[in-house]
NUFILO-418989 format. One line per 5 residues: number of its first residue (from 1); their letters; for each residue x, y, z of N, C-alpha, C. Coordinates in Angstrom, 2 decimals. Example, Ala and Ser with C-alpha at 12.3 -4.5 7.8 and 13.67 -1.06 7.14 Angstrom:
2
1> as> 13.19,-5.69,7.80,12.30,-4.50,7.80,13.20,-3.30,7.80 ~ 12.85,-2.25,7.08,13.67,-1.06,7.14,12.90,0.03,7.87
//
This chain:
188
1> mdltr> -33.23,-33.21,28.95,-32.79,-33.95,28.12,-31.99,-35.02,28.58 ~ -31.80,-35.96,28.71,-30.90,-36.77,28.92,-30.03,-37.25,27.56 ~ -28.88,-37.62,27.86,-27.69,-37.92,26.55,-26.88,-38.90,26.86 ~ -27.27,-39.85,25.97,-26.80,-41.19,25.84,-25.23,-41.01,25.88 ~ -24.47,-42.48,26.23,-23.45,-42.57,25.78,-23.09,-41.84,24.38
6> reall> -23.88,-42.68,23.34,-23.70,-42.95,21.92,-24.05,-41.37,21.38 ~ -24.87,-41.08,22.12,-25.24,-39.64,21.13,-23.90,-38.65,21.89 ~ -23.55,-38.93,23.11,-22.59,-37.73,23.25,-21.06,-37.96,22.54 ~ -20.92,-39.47,22.63,-19.89,-39.89,21.42,-19.96,-39.10,19.81 ~ -21.09,-39.24,19.57,-21.45,-38.86,17.89,-21.04,-37.29,17.94
11> slaal> -21.66,-36.44,18.80,-21.61,-35.04,18.97,-19.94,-34.78,19.19 ~ -19.30,-35.35,20.11,-18.01,-35.26,20.40,-16.94,-35.35,18.90 ~ -17.31,-36.27,18.35,-16.83,-36.87,16.95,-16.90,-35.94,16.18 ~ -18.40,-35.18,15.62,-18.69,-34.38,15.53,-18.29,-32.94,15.48 ~ -17.96,-32.47,16.87,-17.23,-31.44,17.01,-15.57,-31.52,16.45
16> lgttv> -14.88,-32.58,17.01,-13.70,-32.87,16.74,-13.49,-33.03,15.57 ~ -14.37,-33.63,14.34,-14.11,-33.88,13.14,-13.98,-32.51,12.52 ~ -15.03,-31.58,12.82,-14.98,-30.23,12.23,-13.71,-29.48,12.23 ~ -13.19,-29.54,13.68,-12.52,-28.78,13.89,-10.88,-28.87,12.96 ~ -10.90,-30.37,12.72,-10.02,-30.90,11.85,-9.92,-30.87,10.52
21> vaprl> -11.36,-30.63,9.75,-11.51,-30.42,8.35,-11.76,-29.26,7.75 ~ -12.56,-28.33,8.82,-12.91,-26.96,8.46,-11.30,-26.28,8.26 ~ -10.27,-26.25,9.02,-9.18,-25.52,8.55,-8.87,-25.67,6.83 ~ -8.83,-27.05,6.75,-8.47,-27.28,5.16,-9.64,-27.30,4.47 ~ -10.82,-27.19,4.65,-11.69,-26.81,4.04,-11.37,-25.06,3.19
26> laata> -11.43,-24.55,4.07,-11.12,-23.23,4.10,-9.80,-22.87,3.30 ~ -9.10,-23.41,4.09,-7.61,-23.09,2.94,-7.50,-23.91,1.40 ~ -8.46,-24.65,1.27,-8.20,-25.13,-0.39,-9.24,-24.11,-0.95 ~ -10.26,-23.52,-0.25,-11.23,-22.55,-0.81,-10.32,-21.57,-1.09 ~ -9.39,-21.03,0.17,-8.37,-19.49,-0.20,-7.90,-20.02,-1.42
31> aksak> -7.07,-20.82,-1.48,-5.98,-21.39,-2.43,-6.49,-21.10,-4.11 ~ -7.61,-21.82,-3.80,-8.37,-21.70,-5.42,-8.89,-19.82,-5.70 ~ -9.43,-19.20,-4.65,-9.46,-17.75,-5.15,-8.45,-16.92,-4.85 ~ -7.18,-17.28,-4.77,-5.98,-16.33,-4.43,-6.04,-15.52,-5.68 ~ -5.97,-14.16,-5.48,-6.09,-12.71,-6.76,-4.57,-13.03,-7.36
36> spafv> -4.74,-12.43,-8.46,-3.43,-12.05,-9.70,-3.16,-11.06,-8.80 ~ -1.73,-10.76,-9.04,-1.55,-9.58,-8.62,-2.15,-8.31,-9.34 ~ -2.39,-7.51,-9.40,-2.80,-6.01,-10.14,-1.81,-5.41,-10.87 ~ -0.58,-5.57,-10.96,0.55,-4.76,-11.50,1.55,-6.12,-11.99 ~ 1.90,-6.04,-13.22,3.18,-7.33,-13.38,4.26,-6.60,-13.32
41> aadlp> 5.47,-7.44,-13.35,6.57,-7.25,-13.01,7.39,-6.20,-13.46 ~ 6.88,-5.93,-14.83,7.32,-4.73,-15.89,6.61,-3.40,-15.09 ~ 5.69,-3.45,-14.37,5.03,-2.04,-13.86,5.59,-1.82,-12.53 ~ 6.78,-2.75,-11.90,7.28,-2.50,-10.71,8.30,-1.21,-10.93 ~ 8.77,-1.18,-11.93,9.99,-0.27,-11.89,9.27,1.25,-12.03
46> lldei> 8.33,1.23,-12.99,7.04,2.47,-12.79,6.79,2.83,-11.64 ~ 6.29,2.08,-11.00,5.73,2.31,-9.52,6.86,2.70,-8.65 ~ 8.10,2.18,-8.40,9.15,2.62,-7.89,9.39,4.16,-8.05 ~ 9.33,4.64,-9.48,9.73,6.15,-9.68,8.73,6.70,-9.29 ~ 7.36,6.53,-9.46,6.29,7.23,-9.08,6.55,7.96,-7.51
51> getii> 6.88,6.68,-6.72,7.16,6.79,-5.37,8.49,7.40,-4.95 ~ 9.39,7.21,-5.89,10.54,7.92,-5.47,10.29,9.49,-6.02 ~ 9.62,9.95,-7.03,9.10,11.23,-7.19,8.13,11.99,-5.88 ~ 7.31,11.07,-5.49,6.85,11.28,-4.21,7.64,11.95,-2.95 ~ 8.74,10.43,-2.65,9.57,10.65,-1.87,11.05,10.80,-2.21
56> patdi> 11.38,11.71,-2.82,13.04,11.48,-3.15,13.80,11.40,-2.37 ~ 15.02,10.58,-2.75,16.23,10.44,-1.84,16.73,11.97,-1.90 ~ 17.25,12.13,-0.17,18.16,13.03,-0.29,19.60,12.75,0.60 ~ 19.68,13.11,1.48,20.77,12.23,2.65,20.33,11.05,2.95 ~ 18.85,11.03,2.90,18.11,9.80,3.33,17.48,8.79,2.35
61> pgaka> 17.57,7.71,2.06,17.11,7.06,0.83,15.56,7.50,1.03 ~ 15.09,7.49,-0.45,13.70,7.55,-0.87,12.99,6.51,-0.73 ~ 11.80,6.65,-1.52,10.79,5.65,-1.93,11.16,4.49,-2.51 ~ 11.98,4.90,-3.38,12.81,3.40,-4.37,13.39,2.39,-3.71 ~ 14.50,3.03,-2.58,15.18,2.01,-1.81,14.44,1.15,-0.94
66> vqiga> 12.94,1.58,-0.97,12.20,0.46,0.19,11.67,-0.35,-0.66 ~ 11.77,-0.52,-2.01,11.09,-1.18,-3.20,9.70,-0.57,-2.87 ~ 9.20,0.27,-3.24,7.87,1.00,-3.28,6.69,0.42,-4.12 ~ 7.27,-0.02,-5.07,6.57,-0.36,-6.04,5.89,-2.14,-5.67 ~ 6.56,-2.94,-4.89,6.39,-4.11,-4.73,5.30,-3.63,-3.41
71> flnmm> 5.52,-2.75,-2.88,4.44,-2.78,-2.04,3.17,-2.09,-2.03 ~ 2.95,-1.09,-3.39,2.28,-0.99,-4.17,1.04,-1.61,-4.18 ~ 2.06,-2.50,-5.51,1.66,-3.93,-5.83,0.66,-4.56,-5.12 ~ 1.54,-5.20,-3.80,0.35,-6.22,-2.78,-0.55,-5.28,-2.43 ~ -0.39,-4.34,-1.92,-1.56,-3.05,-1.12,-2.84,-3.25,-2.06
76> vtdcy> -2.07,-2.84,-3.10,-3.43,-2.95,-4.28,-4.14,-3.80,-4.62 ~ -3.41,-5.10,-4.93,-4.09,-6.69,-5.09,-4.83,-6.84,-4.04 ~ -4.63,-6.73,-2.63,-5.00,-7.37,-1.46,-6.05,-6.79,-0.66 ~ -6.11,-5.06,-0.95,-6.83,-4.12,-0.16,-8.13,-3.55,-1.07 ~ -7.83,-3.57,-2.30,-8.96,-2.85,-3.09,-9.44,-3.75,-3.86
81> dapeq> -10.61,-3.69,-4.10,-11.47,-4.36,-4.89,-11.11,-4.30,-6.36 ~ -11.94,-5.01,-7.46,-11.83,-4.80,-8.94,-11.78,-3.51,-9.75 ~ -12.73,-2.85,-9.05,-13.09,-1.20,-9.81,-11.85,-0.35,-9.24 ~ -11.84,-0.39,-7.92,-10.83,0.50,-7.88,-9.23,0.36,-8.42 ~ -8.81,-1.30,-8.47,-7.76,-2.02,-9.21,-7.83,-1.56,-10.34
86> aaika> -8.90,-1.63,-11.03,-8.69,-1.13,-12.66,-8.55,0.46,-12.66 ~ -9.19,1.23,-11.92,-9.15,2.97,-11.86,-7.54,3.02,-11.53 ~ -6.66,2.40,-10.42,-5.80,2.53,-10.21,-4.57,2.18,-11.29 ~ -4.64,0.99,-11.88,-4.12,0.67,-13.07,-3.98,1.49,-14.05 ~ -5.42,2.09,-14.91,-5.43,2.90,-15.60,-4.76,3.98,-15.67
91> gvakl> -4.86,4.44,-14.10,-4.25,5.86,-13.64,-2.74,5.86,-14.10 ~ -2.34,4.87,-13.88,-0.76,4.62,-13.96,-0.26,4.47,-15.47 ~ -1.23,3.17,-16.19,-1.07,4.00,-17.28,-1.33,5.02,-18.16 ~ -2.12,6.24,-17.72,-2.43,6.93,-18.25,-1.31,8.06,-18.26 ~ -0.72,7.87,-16.73,0.27,8.85,-16.30,1.46,8.52,-17.53
96> asdyr> 1.95,7.13,-17.61,3.24,7.04,-18.35,2.87,7.27,-19.82 ~ 1.93,7.09,-20.10,1.64,7.77,-21.92,1.75,8.96,-21.81 ~ 0.98,9.84,-20.74,0.91,11.23,-20.91,2.44,11.85,-20.85 ~ 3.14,11.61,-19.69,4.40,11.75,-19.65,5.49,11.54,-21.13 ~ 5.02,10.22,-21.70,5.50,10.13,-22.83,5.47,11.04,-23.89
101> arfne> 3.83,11.62,-24.17,3.37,11.99,-25.20,4.47,13.73,-25.08 ~ 4.05,14.32,-23.60,4.59,15.58,-23.44,5.94,15.59,-23.49 ~ 6.82,14.42,-23.21,8.28,14.88,-22.73,8.99,13.94,-23.57 ~ 8.30,13.26,-24.43,9.00,12.30,-25.36,10.31,11.14,-24.76 ~ 9.94,10.60,-23.65,10.55,9.84,-22.96,9.72,9.41,-21.57
106> tfvgg> 10.19,8.09,-21.46,9.47,7.26,-20.51,10.02,8.01,-18.87 ~ 8.77,7.92,-17.90,8.68,8.29,-16.74,9.77,7.26,-16.35 ~ 10.45,6.60,-16.43,11.38,5.81,-15.54,12.69,6.48,-15.92 ~ 12.79,6.79,-17.19,13.80,7.03,-17.56,14.15,9.03,-18.04 ~ 13.03,9.55,-17.41,13.07,11.09,-17.59,13.27,11.60,-16.82
111> ksanr> 13.48,12.80,-16.63,14.04,13.94,-15.84,13.37,14.11,-14.55 ~ 13.90,14.33,-13.49,13.09,14.48,-12.53,12.16,15.71,-12.18 ~ 12.94,16.60,-12.53,12.00,17.83,-12.71,10.82,17.75,-13.41 ~ 10.77,17.18,-14.50,9.32,16.66,-15.65,8.86,15.85,-14.83 ~ 9.15,15.17,-14.14,8.50,13.84,-12.89,7.67,14.74,-12.31
116> talln> 8.32,15.75,-11.40,7.84,16.09,-10.65,6.74,17.18,-11.05 ~ 6.91,17.73,-12.13,5.84,18.87,-12.49,4.22,17.94,-12.95 ~ 4.72,16.79,-13.59,3.79,16.12,-14.07,2.82,15.53,-12.90 ~ 3.63,15.08,-11.72,2.90,14.77,-10.66,2.22,15.52,-9.46 ~ 2.79,16.98,-9.67,2.32,18.08,-9.13,0.99,18.55,-9.76
121> eldae> 0.62,18.47,-10.96,-0.38,18.38,-11.88,-1.48,17.39,-11.56 ~ -1.19,16.12,-11.02,-2.00,15.24,-10.80,-2.56,15.08,-9.49 ~ -1.74,16.04,-8.32,-2.14,16.42,-7.25,-2.94,17.18,-7.36 ~ -2.64,18.34,-8.00,-3.78,19.29,-7.83,-4.85,18.79,-8.55 ~ -5.21,18.06,-9.70,-6.45,17.44,-10.38,-7.12,16.78,-8.87
126> qkkyt> -6.27,15.97,-8.28,-6.87,14.76,-7.22,-7.57,16.03,-6.24 ~ -6.89,16.86,-5.78,-7.20,17.77,-4.79,-8.84,18.16,-5.40 ~ -8.68,18.63,-6.30,-9.89,19.38,-7.25,-10.87,18.27,-7.05 ~ -10.94,17.11,-7.43,-11.87,15.88,-7.73,-11.88,15.65,-6.03 ~ -11.35,15.39,-5.42,-11.57,15.22,-4.10,-12.44,16.48,-3.16
131> agkta> -11.96,17.27,-3.47,-13.19,18.62,-2.94,-14.52,18.40,-3.62 ~ -14.56,18.23,-5.04,-15.91,18.25,-5.01,-16.69,16.82,-5.47 ~ -16.45,15.79,-4.59,-17.10,14.23,-4.80,-17.65,14.28,-3.84 ~ -18.76,13.42,-3.90,-19.62,13.04,-3.17,-19.17,11.49,-2.36 ~ -19.67,11.30,-1.39,-19.27,9.64,-0.63,-19.24,8.85,-0.98
136> aqpah> -20.11,8.49,-2.07,-20.58,7.40,-3.07,-19.44,7.60,-3.95 ~ -18.55,8.61,-4.58,-17.41,8.48,-5.61,-16.11,7.92,-4.82 ~ -15.58,7.23,-5.81,-14.53,6.66,-5.42,-13.27,7.30,-5.28 ~ -12.20,7.31,-4.39,-11.06,8.22,-4.15,-10.33,8.13,-5.37 ~ -9.84,9.44,-5.89,-8.97,9.43,-7.05,-7.72,8.66,-6.89
141> wfriv> -7.65,7.96,-8.02,-6.40,6.97,-8.11,-4.94,7.64,-7.48 ~ -4.60,8.92,-7.95,-3.58,9.41,-7.45,-3.59,9.47,-6.16 ~ -4.62,9.90,-5.38,-4.50,10.24,-4.15,-4.27,9.19,-3.30 ~ -4.53,7.42,-3.50,-4.81,6.23,-3.29,-3.02,5.92,-3.47 ~ -2.57,6.54,-4.33,-1.01,5.76,-4.62,-0.21,6.65,-3.80
146> keltv> -0.60,7.98,-3.42,0.20,8.85,-2.89,0.05,8.38,-1.22 ~ -0.95,8.00,-0.90,-1.42,7.71,0.41,-0.53,6.44,0.87 ~ -0.94,5.57,-0.17,0.06,4.21,0.04,1.51,4.63,0.09 ~ 2.10,5.40,-0.98,3.53,5.48,-0.80,3.86,6.13,0.41 ~ 3.19,7.02,1.06,3.61,6.99,2.55,3.40,6.20,3.53
151> lgyfs> 2.33,5.32,3.54,2.25,4.37,4.68,3.49,3.71,4.31 ~ 3.88,2.88,3.01,4.66,1.78,2.57,6.38,2.49,2.96 ~ 6.23,3.80,2.81,7.72,4.28,3.28,7.78,4.41,4.81 ~ 7.09,5.01,5.61,7.21,4.88,6.71,6.86,3.85,7.75 ~ 6.60,2.89,6.73,6.36,1.43,7.74,7.68,0.60,7.42
156> seiga> 8.41,1.07,6.69,9.48,0.32,6.15,10.82,1.21,7.44 ~ 11.87,-0.08,7.43,12.70,0.06,8.32,13.28,1.45,8.02 ~ 13.92,1.59,6.56,14.40,2.52,6.61,13.53,4.21,6.67 ~ 12.27,3.89,6.78,11.71,5.01,6.54,11.12,5.47,8.52 ~ 11.12,4.52,9.09,11.07,4.87,10.44,12.32,4.93,11.61
161> tqavr> 13.46,4.37,10.41,14.48,4.41,11.85,15.42,5.78,10.94 ~ 15.49,6.12,9.82,16.45,6.66,9.07,15.66,8.23,8.74 ~ 14.37,8.49,8.26,13.84,9.53,8.02,12.96,10.33,9.26 ~ 12.81,9.53,10.65,12.07,9.90,11.35,13.08,9.67,12.63 ~ 12.59,9.92,13.79,13.53,9.21,14.96,12.63,8.21,15.58
166> yleap> 13.13,7.34,15.47,12.25,5.86,16.16,12.54,5.71,17.64 ~ 11.64,5.90,18.19,11.46,5.53,19.74,10.66,4.31,19.93 ~ 11.43,3.30,20.57,10.74,2.17,20.76,9.80,2.31,22.18 ~ 8.27,2.26,22.31,7.87,2.18,23.34,7.14,1.34,24.40 ~ 7.92,0.05,24.12,7.43,-0.63,25.39,7.00,-0.47,26.79
171> gryng> 8.18,0.70,27.12,7.97,0.98,28.66,7.33,2.11,28.67 ~ 7.45,2.81,29.49,6.87,4.03,29.88,6.61,5.07,29.06 ~ 6.00,5.95,29.05,5.47,7.11,28.11,6.10,8.51,28.57 ~ 7.27,9.19,27.90,7.68,9.92,28.61,7.48,10.96,27.28 ~ 6.51,12.27,27.52,6.00,13.44,27.12,6.88,14.30,26.96
176> aepyk> 8.20,14.24,27.73,8.95,15.47,27.71,10.54,14.63,26.97 ~ 10.36,14.27,26.05,11.55,13.99,25.50,12.11,15.11,24.42 ~ 13.30,15.22,24.74,14.13,16.35,24.50,13.88,16.79,22.66 ~ 13.76,17.62,22.47,13.60,17.88,20.59,14.06,19.27,20.44 ~ 14.97,19.36,19.48,15.39,20.85,19.30,14.74,21.15,17.79
181> kgdra> 14.64,22.14,17.29,14.20,22.71,16.07,15.31,22.16,15.23 ~ 14.91,21.13,14.36,15.99,20.86,13.09,15.58,19.67,13.41 ~ 15.20,18.88,14.67,15.35,17.07,14.66,14.19,17.04,13.70 ~ 14.67,15.31,13.68,13.97,14.65,12.99,12.50,14.25,13.59 ~ 11.26,14.26,13.10,10.00,13.70,14.10,10.21,12.67,14.52
186> ffn> 9.19,12.18,15.67,9.44,10.99,16.30,8.65,10.28,15.56 ~ 8.87,8.89,15.90,8.12,7.81,15.38,7.77,6.64,16.59 ~ 7.05,5.99,16.70,6.84,5.03,17.47,5.39,4.67,17.53
//
């Protein structure tokens, strides 16, 4: 097939035009479909305390120091669909109301031992649920929160450099890095 100059220019214009217009169209669509956050700002202290109970501060800062509530909110909003978000939000709300009913105080202002006891019960519940669930059933909300807390903490600067020993590994691999019993684990 012979291509005339006119056809070539029209094809080229169409090709170049789509490379300029397509990203703008996609950006406009993305802006309209932006998700609203899974949790509101008032929920973040509760999420921080849940994270702090899972990874408490010792001589190393805990999960609250890395603003785990904001991380959980971002991950739940961006990575989970509406039914999973609803289950996580309902689970967090139930945790707060159960804690208030049981200990007559808020989870955020409550005693560390009481928070730990309640989360240990939730952990046992999620383990039992996970052991009996089918592949089609969703993960237990508390398991998701625990996994995201661990991910967020160890992905943060504090978690990667203070909780574990960070070894930058752009160079060669050294499988015989010195390690003494009691040293922090490696992270790279």
